[in-house]
C-alpha positions as CSV (number, residue, x, y, z in Angstrom):
1,M,0.0,0.0,0.0
2,R,2.9,2.4,0.7
3,A,4.0,2.6,-2.9
4,S,0.4,2.7,-4.4
5,R,-1.6,5.9,-4.8
6,R,-4.9,3.8,-5.1
7,Y,-7.4,3.6,-2.3
8,H,-7.2,0.2,-0.7
9,T,-9.7,-1.6,1.6
10,V,-8.3,-4.0,4.1
11,A,-10.6,-6.8,5.2
12,L,-9.8,-8.8,8.4
13,R,-11.6,-12.0,9.0
14,S,-10.8,-13.4,12.4
15,T,-11.8,-14.4,15.8
16,V,-9.7,-11.7,17.5
17,P,-11.1,-10.0,20.6
18,P,-13.2,-6.7,20.3
19,G,-10.9,-3.7,19.9
20,T,-8.1,-5.6,18.2
21,V,-8.6,-3.7,14.9
22,E,-8.5,-0.3,16.5
23,R,-5.8,-0.9,19.0
24,I,-3.4,-3.1,17.0
25,V,-4.2,-3.6,13.3
26,V,-5.0,0.0,12.3
27,P,-1.8,1.4,14.0
28,L,0.4,-1.3,12.3
29,L,-1.1,-0.6,8.9
30,E,-0.8,3.2,9.3
31,R,2.9,2.8,10.3
32,A,3.8,0.4,7.6
33,S,2.0,2.3,4.8
34,R,2.6,5.8,6.0
35,K,-1.0,6.4,5.3
36,K,-4.1,7.3,7.4
37,A,-7.0,4.9,8.0
38,E,-10.4,6.2,6.7
39,M,-8.6,8.9,4.7
40,D,-6.1,6.9,2.6
41,F,-7.3,3.3,3.1
42,G,-10.4,1.6,4.5
43,I,-10.6,-1.0,7.1
44,C,-13.4,-3.7,7.5
45,F,-13.7,-6.4,10.2
46,H,-15.7,-9.6,9.6
47,P,-15.7,-11.5,13.0
48,E,-15.9,-15.2,12.8
49,F,-18.5,-17.1,14.8
50,L,-17.1,-20.6,15.0
51,R,-18.5,-23.2,17.3
52,E,-16.3,-26.0,18.9
53,G,-16.9,-29.2,16.9
54,S,-18.3,-27.5,13.9
55,S,-15.8,-24.9,13.1
56,V,-15.0,-26.0,9.6
57,Q,-18.7,-26.2,8.7
58,D,-19.2,-22.7,10.3
59,F,-16.2,-21.3,8.4
60,F,-17.7,-22.3,5.0
61,H,-21.4,-21.8,5.9
62,P,-21.5,-19.0,8.6
63,P,-24.7,-18.8,10.7
64,K,-24.6,-15.1,10.3
65,T,-22.6,-12.3,8.7
66,V,-21.6,-9.2,10.6
67,I,-19.3,-6.5,9.1
68,G,-17.9,-3.5,11.0
69,A,-16.3,-0.8,8.8
70,A,-14.7,2.6,9.2
71,G,-15.3,5.5,6.7
72,C,-16.3,4.3,3.2
73,A,-14.6,0.9,3.6
74,I,-17.8,-1.1,3.5
75,N,-18.8,0.4,0.1
76,N,-15.4,-0.4,-1.4
77,A,-15.2,-3.9,0.1
78,F,-18.8,-5.0,-0.9
79,P,-19.8,-2.8,-3.9
80,D,-22.4,-5.3,-5.0
81,Q,-24.3,-5.3,-1.7
82,T,-27.9,-4.1,-2.4
83,P,-29.1,-2.3,-0.5
84,S,-26.0,-1.3,1.3
85,P,-26.0,-2.1,4.9
86,Y,-24.2,1.1,5.6
87,Q,-25.3,4.5,4.3
88,P,-22.6,7.0,4.6
89,P,-23.3,10.8,5.0
90,S,-24.3,12.3,1.6
91,G,-21.3,13.2,-0.4
92,S,-18.7,11.7,1.8
93,C,-17.8,8.6,-0.2
């Protein structure tokens, strides 16, 4: 991302604890890319809901889909989503 001028959206799919993206992932990405989250790149988090004993089944056929995003990241990561689950303020994306 550092060498590119294009806007990137980073999507993290994981079972990390709440707050990990804001406290650890975003600062690491900002430091490595020398760019600012929400301004220069988007960030999305797709938490996994895996049950013991059926984690492989849950991974390929999740019981639910939850996506958290900052800025316009959700629109860039999921452009075919209709209607968009996130409606940004008019003119912001």
